[in-house]
RODOFI-345063 format. One line per 10 residues: their letters; for each residue x, y, z of C-alpha. Coordinates in steps of 0.05 Angstrom, whole numbers. Example, Ala and Ser with C-alpha at 12.3 -4.5 7.8 and 13.67 -1.06 7.14 Angstrom:
AS = 246/-90/156  273/-21/143;
***
This chain:
MALVQHWIAG = -366/384/287  -351/368/214  -381/303/188  -344/262/135  -397/231/90  -396/174/40  -389/188/-35  -438/146/-75  -462/155/-147  -426/221/-156;
KPTTGRSDRT = -448/258/-93  -437/260/-18  -489/223/23  -502/207/96  -531/140/79  -576/103/127  -531/87/186  -524/139/241  -462/106/271  -399/150/272;
APVFDPATGQ = -327/146/293  -282/203/317  -227/232/274  -169/263/312  -113/311/299  -55/268/325  -12/330/339  -61/360/388  -96/297/410  -163/331/398;
QTKEVLLADA = -222/305/359  -234/348/297  -287/310/257  -334/252/257  -337/201/201  -398/160/184  -395/84/192  -435/48/139  -483/-9/150  -497/-63/99;
VDVDAAVAAA = -550/-22/63  -500/35/53  -449/-14/24  -503/-43/-20  -518/26/-47  -445/39/-65  -439/-29/-99  -505/-18/-136  -481/49/-162  -416/17/-186;
KDAFPAWSQT = -455/-40/-218  -501/8/-254  -442/48/-281  -402/-13/-304  -436/-29/-371  -426/40/-399  -356/52/-370  -330/-17/-391  -352/-2/-463  -324/68/-463;
SISKRTKVLF = -267/73/-513  -197/69/-486  -182/138/-515  -240/169/-476  -220/134/-412  -149/159/-422  -174/231/-429  -208/226/-361  -145/197/-331  -102/253/-358;
AFRELLNQHA = -151/305/-332  -151/272/-264  -75/272/-265  -73/346/-277  -125/361/-223  -89/318/-172  -24/353/-188  -57/421/-179  -88/402/-113  -31/360/-85;
AEVAELITDE = -17/409/-28  -90/410/-8  -94/333/-6  -28/332/33  -56/380/85  -116/334/96  -69/276/106  -26/314/156  -85/338/196  -114/268/205;
HGKVLSDALG = -53/222/201  -1/266/233  57/258/184  95/321/166  72/359/104  134/342/62  122/269/75  48/275/58  67/310/-7  114/253/-23;
EVQRGLEVVE = 57/204/-12  13/242/-61  69/243/-111  79/168/-108  5/158/-118  6/206/-176  59/163/-209  9/105/-211  -42/152/-244  11/169/-296;
FACGIPSLLK = 24/95/-307  -50/83/-316  -52/139/-368  -13/90/-412  -69/39/-411  -76/38/-488  -8/4/-492  -19/-38/-429  -83/-69/-455  -58/-88/-524;
GDYSDNVSSD = -72/-160/-539  -36/-212/-582  -51/-235/-653  -26/-297/-689  -42/-302/-763  -57/-367/-798  -43/-413/-739  -78/-467/-779  -104/-466/-850  -147/-403/-855;
VDTFSFREPL = -150/-398/-778  -126/-338/-737  -121/-332/-661  -120/-269/-620  -129/-249/-548  -152/-188/-509  -167/-170/-437  -233/-148/-407  -249/-115/-340  -278/-155/-283;
GVVAGITPFN = -337/-111/-261  -344/-80/-193  -280/-83/-153  -265/-58/-82  -206/-31/-45  -197/-35/31  -140/10/51  -100/28/114  -91/92/153  -16/100/141;
FPAMVPMWMF = -23/121/68  -93/149/58  -78/175/-12  -21/133/-39  -46/63/-24  -116/75/-54  -80/103/-115  -41/39/-121  -109/8/-137  -164/50/-167;
PVAIACGNTF = -127/86/-224  -108/19/-255  -175/-13/-240  -214/45/-271  -167/51/-331  -180/-22/-346  -255/-9/-348  -276/-31/-279  -318/9/-229  -291/18/-159;
VLKPSERDPS = -315/20/-86  -263/46/-37  -268/31/38  -213/76/67  -190/77/139  -239/112/184  -180/144/220  -162/191/163  -220/191/113  -221/261/84;
ASIRIAELWQ = -168/252/30  -211/199/-4  -271/246/-9  -229/302/-38  -201/253/-89  -272/232/-107  -289/305/-121  -228/310/-166  -249/249/-205  -317/280/-217;
EAGLPDGVFN = -285/345/-240  -242/305/-287  -304/278/-322  -309/209/-292  -381/185/-297  -421/181/-233  -417/113/-199  -350/93/-229  -314/114/-164  -349/109/-97;
VVHGDKLAVD = -325/117/-25  -359/83/34  -332/92/104  -338/40/157  -311/-13/202  -313/-90/202  -387/-89/183  -372/-52/118  -311/-96/104  -350/-161/113;
TLLDHEDVAA = -406/-136/70  -357/-123/13  -324/-191/23  -391/-227/19  -425/-184/-34  -444/-224/-96  -435/-164/-142  -362/-150/-121  -314/-187/-167  -247/-172/-134;
ISFVGSTPIA = -218/-146/-69  -152/-108/-60  -127/-98/11  -67/-70/47  -61/-77/123  -37/-123/178  -22/-196/165  -79/-225/208  -130/-183/172  -99/-196/104;
KYIHERASAN = -104/-271/117  -176/-264/140  -195/-222/79  -161/-270/31  -195/-331/61  -265/-301/66  -266/-266/-2  -234/-326/-37  -287/-371/-6  -339/-326/-39;
GKRVQALGGA = -307/-335/-107  -272/-268/-111  -204/-251/-139  -162/-226/-81  -96/-190/-70  -84/-179/4  -19/-147/26  -1/-159/98  49/-134/149  124/-130/150;
KNHAIILPDA = 187/-134/191  237/-102/144  311/-115/157  372/-77/133  440/-111/134  500/-66/148  567/-97/128  634/-74/155  654/-46/87  593/0/84;
DIDFAADHLA = 599/75/90  575/81/162  553/154/157  515/141/93  482/79/123  464/115/188  432/173/151  388/127/111  372/80/168  347/138/210;
AAAFGSAGER = 305/165/153  276/97/137  262/79/210  235/145/235  203/176/174  128/180/182  140/160/255  155/90/229  83/80/205  102/51/138;
CMALSAAVAV = 97/-21/114  166/-8/83  198/23/144  264/-8/166  251/-33/236  308/-83/244  381/-67/230  426/-129/225  495/-104/241  549/-152/216;
GSAADAIVAA = 614/-161/253  655/-98/266  600/-53/237  557/-62/299  584/-13/349  598/40/296  528/37/266  493/38/334  532/100/353  521/135/287;
VSDRARAVKV = 446/120/281  436/139/354  466/208/339  417/215/282  359/193/325  373/245/378  377/299/324  309/285/292  263/346/298  198/319/326;
GAGRADGSEM = 137/365/320  69/377/292  61/358/219  46/430/198  101/462/240  161/490/204  222/447/211  187/384/234  219/321/208  175/271/245;
GPVVTKQAQE = 104/278/271  62/239/320  34/169/312  -38/163/290  -76/149/355  -69/147/430  -77/71/427  -19/66/378  24/110/423  10/67/484;
RILGLIGTGE = 24/2/447  91/27/420  113/53/488  94/-15/518  137/-53/468  197/-9/482  189/-24/556  181/-98/542  245/-98/501  283/-68/560;
QQGATIAVDG = 252/-119/608  273/-176/563  346/-155/563  356/-107/505  394/-42/513  358/24/501  410/65/464  361/123/450  296/126/490  237/161/458;
RDCSVEGYED = 186/146/512  189/214/545  181/254/481  141/318/490  130/374/441  120/444/468  50/469/454  27/399/435  32/364/502  -31/323/488;
GFFVGPTVID = -7/298/420  7/225/406  83/232/403  136/178/410  208/199/400  258/162/355  282/101/393  343/56/381  345/-11/417  411/-50/415;
QVSTEMDVYN = 427/-122/432  360/-146/408  350/-221/399  301/-257/354  263/-283/415  243/-214/440  175/-183/430  206/-120/403  235/-161/346  175/-207/333;
EEIFGPVLSV = 120/-155/336  106/-107/279  116/-44/320  93/6/268  127/63/305  193/101/306  233/44/336  296/13/306  319/-53/335  392/-73/324;
VRADTVDEAI = 408/-147/318  480/-169/313  507/-223/266  577/-249/252  572/-259/177  530/-238/117  506/-310/110  483/-310/182  447/-244/169  412/-272/107;
ALINANPYGN = 391/-334/145  362/-289/200  320/-251/149  296/-315/117  275/-344/184  228/-285/195  155/-298/175  150/-233/136  180/-219/68  160/-149/47;
GTAIFTNSGE = 223/-107/39  296/-111/57  361/-74/43  436/-82/47  489/-29/58  555/-49/28  609/-30/-22  617/-102/-43  583/-122/-108  594/-195/-91;
AARRFQRGVH = 559/-189/-24  502/-149/-54  491/-202/-108  493/-258/-57  443/-220/-15  394/-204/-72  394/-276/-95  393/-307/-25  338/-269/13  266/-293/10;
VGMIGINVPV = 237/-223/4  196/-190/-51  229/-121/-53  303/-110/-44  346/-48/-37  421/-44/-48  443/18/-11  370/39/-19  334/34/48  261/38/25;
PVPMAFYSFG = 259/-1/-40  188/17/-63  189/4/-138  166/56/-188  95/51/-213  115/14/-277  138/-44/-232  92/-80/-184  93/-74/-108  88/-135/-63;
GWKASLFGDK = 123/-179/-14  130/-254/-1  110/-301/55  64/-271/107  68/-204/73  23/-225/14  -39/-268/7  -57/-280/-65  -12/-286/-126  -14/-215/-154;
HVHGPEGVSF = 22/-153/-131  -8/-83/-136  -2/-31/-191  46/-40/-249  38/-98/-298  11/-146/-245  -42/-94/-227  -67/-93/-299  -68/-169/-298  -106/-171/-232;
YTRAKVVTAR = -161/-123/-255  -173/-158/-322  -184/-227/-350  -165/-255/-417  -206/-277/-476  -175/-318/-532  -211/-320/-598  -199/-372/-653  -232/-350/-718  -241/-379/-787;
WPHVDHASDA = -277/-347/-847  -284/-405/-896  -291/-398/-970  -361/-413/-991  -338/-464/-1042  -294/-504/-995  -313/-566/-956  -326/-556/-882  -273/-606/-860  -313/-619/-796;
SFHFPTAK = -289/-680/-757  -307/-717/-693  -234/-723/-671  -203/-668/-627  -184/-608/-671  -111/-603/-690  -73/-553/-732  -63/-569/-805;
***
């Protein structure tokens, strides 16, 4: 059986630990590979390689760094289909969705190619007599990314292109559920000319994560995952003096107003709720139907749910694949059942979904649950599956209050033809990313991605301008070159401009 190894100091390695974890094809339910699970010594080796590479890389000219980034961009573009196939085989999402993931990651690489402009400092001439002040930003050192299974290419590429462009070296700890894309990306980095040790991949579980959080040579941690783990990572890494950005979970709502185009809204609700089998932190999992829109939107989105073509990720015509593991399948099915027991109405039931030829796959069909209340488990839990809960509200203000009462604040959307309602919504909701007739409002790479409340721990979002800020720190220089024949003007009082 194939063994997925670590990538340290420019080459694959088995490391010291002989612990492994299974890697499955979710469509067939069969194990296809094993992945190594690092111990502390393996993590130490990856960090040491990054630390050794940092002095030279951080002093490499911006123009030379940019050439490597452009070369990596071209190679990633050429091999996008290959990376997407690795994602599909280990995550389960359909190939078109996997290609979209690679494309959104590629956009961050393209953003990072503009690092010469992004790292420009400030200069103020003659702020005091014969005194100039200027600022510039420097990299932090060794930084680490801990990333989730649901986007094994895109989420790491939210982090490492910006970090590396800024002059840092990087240690990636990807999900052990779908590890192969990270290794292929490491190979592409090497082919692009990135020096050995600048980008490293170490696979593992909690032991590897804790070693990174505690490691004295790791300056910063970036994380995307569930809220409990994000909170844990933020607290532990911050206690160890590290800079931390930890993005947590979500319960993304979409408001549908009576004046919305119901067919348009239903098309986009179904795509946003069931795409990638709902395994997206930006998936719409709660529809808030306002007033007379409720019955119409439930009927329309139910029609779309029944029409979704569920199948293996590589199968022609598949629109939605399986969920990632058997455990995930069982948990999602259990929450659907709990919703029914607690009084919700199952408008479309995906619990009996079976795909011919893939009977052992981890499939859950698109599910629509109506008459959901905010006390139900199906509303309060982050389901992370193809389940859309419909909550009913009488007014747009009631719907906004419902969203604001939720502990998460990642993404939200409104479907309406009213500019006044949209403006009231965008100013009133306590959520970081907002869509107006856009169901999955993931910003482009030149903006930053991040939520509010329990969806983010730390004060910096990922990629975009805040990513550059996170991976660098500022220096401010105040300089004077006095004339040799002038008095020194030294004084014991606090210096002031003159």
